[in-house]
C-alpha positions in Angstrom: 109.7 77.1 117.7 108.2 78.5 120.9 109.7 82.0 120.2 108.3 81.8 116.6 104.8 81.0 117.9 104.9 83.8 120.4 106.1 86.2 117.7 103.5 84.9 115.3 100.7 85.4 117.9 102.0 88.9 118.7 102.0 89.8 115.0 98.4 88.6 114.6 97.4 90.7 117.6 99.1 93.8 116.2 97.5 93.2 112.8 94.0 92.8 114.3 94.6 96.0 116.3 95.7 97.7 113.2 92.5 96.7 111.3 90.4 98.0 114.2 92.2 101.3 114.3 91.9 101.7 110.5 88.3 100.9 110.5 87.8 103.3 113.4 89.4 106.1 111.3 87.2 105.2 108.4 84.0 105.3 110.5 85.0 108.8 111.9 85.6 110.0 108.3 82.3 108.7 107.1 80.2 110.3 109.9 82.2 113.6 109.5 81.7 113.6 105.7 78.0 112.9 106.1 77.6 115.7 108.6 79.4 118.1 106.3 77.2 117.1 103.4 74.1 117.5 105.5 74.8 121.2 106.3 76.1 122.1 102.9 73.6 123.0 100.1 74.2 122.1 96.5 76.1 124.7 94.5 75.9 125.6 90.8 78.2 123.0 89.4 76.6 120.2 91.4 73.1 121.2 90.3 74.1 121.5 86.7 76.0 118.2 86.8 72.8 116.5 88.0 70.1 118.3 86.1 72.0 119.6 83.0 74.2 116.6 82.3 73.3 113.4 84.1 69.5 113.5 83.7 69.7 114.7 80.1 71.7 111.7 78.9 71.3 108.0 78.7 74.0 105.6 79.9 74.9 104.9 76.3 75.2 108.6 75.5 77.4 109.2 78.6 79.8 106.4 77.4 79.8 107.3 73.7 79.8 111.1 73.6 80.8 111.9 77.2 79.4 114.2 79.8 78.0 117.2 78.0 78.6 120.7 79.3 81.4 119.6 81.6 85.1 120.6 81.6 85.9 116.9 81.4 83.8 114.7 79.2 84.9 111.5 81.0 81.6 110.0 82.2 82.3 107.5 85.0 81.2 109.6 88.0 78.1 110.8 86.1 77.2 107.2 85.4 77.3 106.4 89.2 75.2 109.6 89.9 72.6 108.6 87.3 72.2 105.2 89.0 71.9 106.9 92.3 69.4 109.3 90.9 67.2 106.5 89.6 67.4 104.7 92.9 66.3 107.8 94.7 62.8 107.3 93.4 62.6 104.1 95.6 60.8 104.5 98.9 63.5 103.0 101.0 66.0 105.8 100.3 63.5 108.7 100.4 64.2 109.4 104.1 67.9 110.4 103.3 68.3 114.2 102.7 69.0 114.8 99.0 72.2 116.8 99.7 73.6 113.8 101.6 72.2 111.1 99.3 73.7 112.4 96.1 77.1 112.9 97.8 77.3 109.3 99.1 79.0 108.4 95.8 82.0 110.7 96.5 82.1 109.7 100.2 82.1 106.0 99.3 85.0 106.2 96.8 87.2 108.1 99.3 86.2 105.6 102.0 86.8 102.5 99.9 90.2 103.7 98.4 91.6 104.6 101.8 90.6 101.2 103.2 91.9 99.3 100.2 95.4 100.9 100.2 95.6 100.6 104.0 94.8 96.9 104.0 97.0 96.1 101.0 100.0 97.7 102.8 99.1 96.1 106.1 98.9 92.7 104.4 102.3 93.2 102.7 104.0 94.2 106.0 102.4 91.3 107.9 103.9 88.9 105.4 107.3 90.4 105.0 108.3 92.1 108.3 109.9 89.9 111.0 110.7 92.6 113.5 107.7 93.4 115.9 108.9 96.9 116.7 109.2 97.8 113.0 105.8 96.3 112.3 104.2 98.5 115.0 105.9 101.6 113.4 104.7 100.5 110.0 101.2 100.3 111.3 101.5 103.8 112.8 102.7 105.1 109.4 99.8 103.4 107.6 97.3 105.1 110.1 99.0 108.4 109.5 98.7 108.0 105.7 95.0 107.1 106.1 94.3 110.1 108.4 96.0 112.5 106.0 94.2 111.1 103.0 90.8 111.2 104.7 91.0 114.5 106.6 93.2 116.8 104.7 91.0 119.8 104.0 91.0 119.7 100.2 90.1 116.0 100.1 87.4 116.3 102.7 85.9 119.2 100.8 85.6 117.2 97.6 84.5 114.1 99.4 81.4 116.0 100.3 80.6 117.3 96.8 78.6 115.6 94.0 81.5 116.1 91.5 84.0 113.7 89.9 87.0 114.9 91.9 86.7 112.4 94.8 86.5 109.4 92.5 89.3 110.8 90.4 91.5 111.4 93.4 90.7 108.0 94.9 91.5 106.1 91.8 94.8 108.0 91.6 95.6 107.0 95.1 94.9 103.3 94.5 96.9 103.2 91.2 100.0 104.9 92.8 99.7 103.0 96.1 99.6 99.6 94.3 102.4 100.7 92.0 104.5 101.4 95.1 104.0 97.8 96.3 105.1 96.6 92.9 102.3 94.1 92.7 99.0 93.3 91.1 99.7 94.8 87.6 96.1 94.1 86.7 94.9 96.3 89.6 97.2 99.1 88.3 95.8 98.6 84.8 92.2 98.6 86.1 92.7 101.7 88.2 94.3 103.5 85.1 91.3 102.5 82.9 88.8 103.8 85.5 90.9 106.9 86.0 90.7 107.6 82.3 86.9 107.1 82.4 86.7 109.7 85.3 88.7 112.7 84.3 90.6 114.3 81.4 93.4 114.8 84.0 94.4 111.1 83.3 95.7 112.4 80.0 98.6 113.9 82.0 98.8 111.5 84.9 99.1 108.2 83.0 101.9 109.3 80.6 103.8 110.8 83.5 103.7 107.5 85.4 104.5 105.5 82.3 107.6 107.7 81.5 108.8 107.5 85.0 108.6 103.7 85.1 110.2 103.4 81.6 113.1 105.6 82.6 113.8 103.7 85.8 113.7 100.4 83.9 116.4 101.7 81.7 118.4 102.9 84.7 118.2 99.3 86.0 119.7 98.3 82.6 116.7 96.3 81.6 116.2 96.0 77.9 114.5 98.7 75.9 112.1 96.1 74.6 111.1 94.9 78.1 110.5 98.4 79.3 108.5 99.3 76.3 106.4 96.1 76.7 105.4 97.0 80.3 104.5 100.5 79.2 102.4 99.2 76.4 100.6 96.7 78.7 99.9 98.9 81.6 99.3 102.3 80.1 98.2 102.2 76.4 94.6 101.4 76.9 94.0 104.0 79.7 95.8 106.6 77.6 93.7 105.9 74.5 90.5 106.1 76.6 91.6 109.5 78.0 92.3 110.7 74.5 88.9 109.6 73.4 87.1 111.6 76.0 89.4 114.6 75.6 88.4 114.7 71.9 84.8 114.8 73.0 85.1 117.7 75.4 83.0 120.7 74.9 84.4 124.1 73.9 84.3 126.9 76.4 84.9 130.7 76.2 85.7 131.7 79.8 89.0 133.4 78.8 88.0 136.1 76.3 90.7 138.7 76.8 94.3 139.1 77.8 93.2 140.4 81.2 91.3 137.2 81.8 94.4 135.2 80.7 96.6 137.2 83.0 94.2 136.9 86.0 93.9 133.1 85.8 97.7 132.8 85.1 98.5 134.8 88.2 96.1 132.7 90.3 97.7 129.5 89.0 101.3 130.6 89.8 100.2 131.7 93.3 98.7 128.3 93.9 101.6 126.5 92.2 104.2 128.2 94.5 102.1 127.4 97.5 102.4 123.7 96.7 106.2 123.7 97.1 105.9 120.7 99.5 105.0 118.5 96.5 108.4 118.7 94.8 110.2 118.8 98.2 108.6 115.5 99.4 108.9 114.0 95.9 112.6 114.8 95.9 113.0 113.2 99.3 111.1 110.2 98.2 113.3 109.7 95.2 116.5 110.1 97.3 115.3 107.6 99.9 114.4 104.9 97.4 116.4 105.2 94.2 119.5 103.4 95.5 117.5 100.1 96.2 116.1 98.3 93.2 113.4 96.7 95.4 111.9 100.2 96.0 111.6 101.2 92.3 107.8 101.4 92.6 108.2 104.2 95.2 110.8 105.9 93.1 108.6 105.8 90.0 105.6 107.3 92.0 107.6 110.2 93.4 109.3 110.8 90.1 105.8 111.0 88.6 104.6 113.5 91.2 107.7 115.6 90.6 107.1 115.5 86.8 103.4 116.4 87.2 104.4 119.4 89.3 107.1 120.5 86.8 104.9 120.3 83.7 101.9 122.1 85.4 102.8 125.6 84.0 102.7 124.1 80.5 99.4 122.3 81.2 97.9 125.4 82.7 99.0 127.5 79.6 97.2 124.9 77.4 94.1 125.0 79.5 93.9 128.8 79.4 94.7 128.8 75.6 91.6 126.6 75.1 89.6 129.3 76.9 89.0 127.3 80.1 89.8 128.9 83.4 92.3 127.9 86.1 91.0 126.2 89.3 93.0 124.5 92.0 90.8 121.4 91.9 92.4 120.5 88.6 95.5 119.7 90.7 93.7 117.9 93.6 96.0 114.9 93.2 99.0 117.0 94.4 98.0 116.3 98.0 98.4 112.6 97.4 102.1 113.1 97.9 101.5 113.3 101.7 99.9 109.9 102.4 102.2 108.4 99.8 105.2 109.7 101.6 104.1 108.0 104.9 103.5 104.8 103.0 107.0 105.0 101.5 108.6 105.5 104.9 106.8 102.3 106.1 108.0 100.4 103.1 111.7 101.4 103.4 111.9 101.2 107.2 113.1 97.5 107.4 115.8 98.1 104.8 117.2 101.2 106.5 117.0 99.4 109.9 118.9 96.4 108.6 121.5 98.7 107.0 121.9 100.6 110.2 122.2 97.4 112.3 124.8 95.9 109.9 126.9 99.0 109.9 126.8 99.1 113.7 127.8 95.4 113.9 130.7 95.9 111.6 132.0 98.8 113.8 131.7 96.7 116.9 133.7 93.8 115.5 137.2 93.6 116.9 140.0 94.4 114.6 142.4 91.4 114.2 
């Protein structure tokens, strides 16, 4: 009992230290993002998003006909920006520079999603891990995941823009992170719904995750009906919302010739090849987790990332055929594979450690 109390106190100390470190990382991210926003003027898409889309529509119009003039009609981010825009008329926020104020929305969502996932994983490890050394390593891996999520160049860039990409990426991180933990189905469903309200990209992401989970349930020899029931519950409503806004998207004519098509196609494949780490880490993630049924959430997430990478050429061809141009921000979620990989390592660490220890003990047993 004395040893348990000592261990229990130590775990609490480590958990508190972890909370302090994670909050410290979040504070650094916030100040750095605000500073980047302060020295960066609005660019064309940000100005049009505010003046040409958000201010021209009511909340009802944004919800029912979508964000006009945008590549994605999904309105969630524009609704938040509209609320910020109306609040900017209040005297108590007038002292905030406009190029910082209107980007607080993006900064907040990145900040909140990183903290939410970090604390969910820390809570899970605090409850389940009984080895203090492993718990410390898990904490270090959580911190590494948070640092990569916050400070990777692409994510930091879009966290300091008044565009929907930060919200979209943050919701994807929450949905996949919670799915890895195999808990809180309602949180997965909510994140999926909000994702569908934020970007047309959900039209690809949600089916990919649904198919991955469905396939792994069949691998585990669960009934077809049970697998179909989970797919229906978690993914049907988000998918229908994504379809609704995809049907309300405006038509564009950026690709008007075969030369345009070839130019954007070449840019896509150059970008796509540069992201070879996405399928590599996804493959490692699948190999590390597929043999243990308890880690199916991780397997489904990395199978989803691999599937999203593999179907990207088809998706890009469809985008170009609809006369919209390629841009790397359409694949911002690829970089989520890096923090997710660190979180996966933290999840599987106790299992691999126990397997290694049991193997070592069997080898040390005397042969009778």
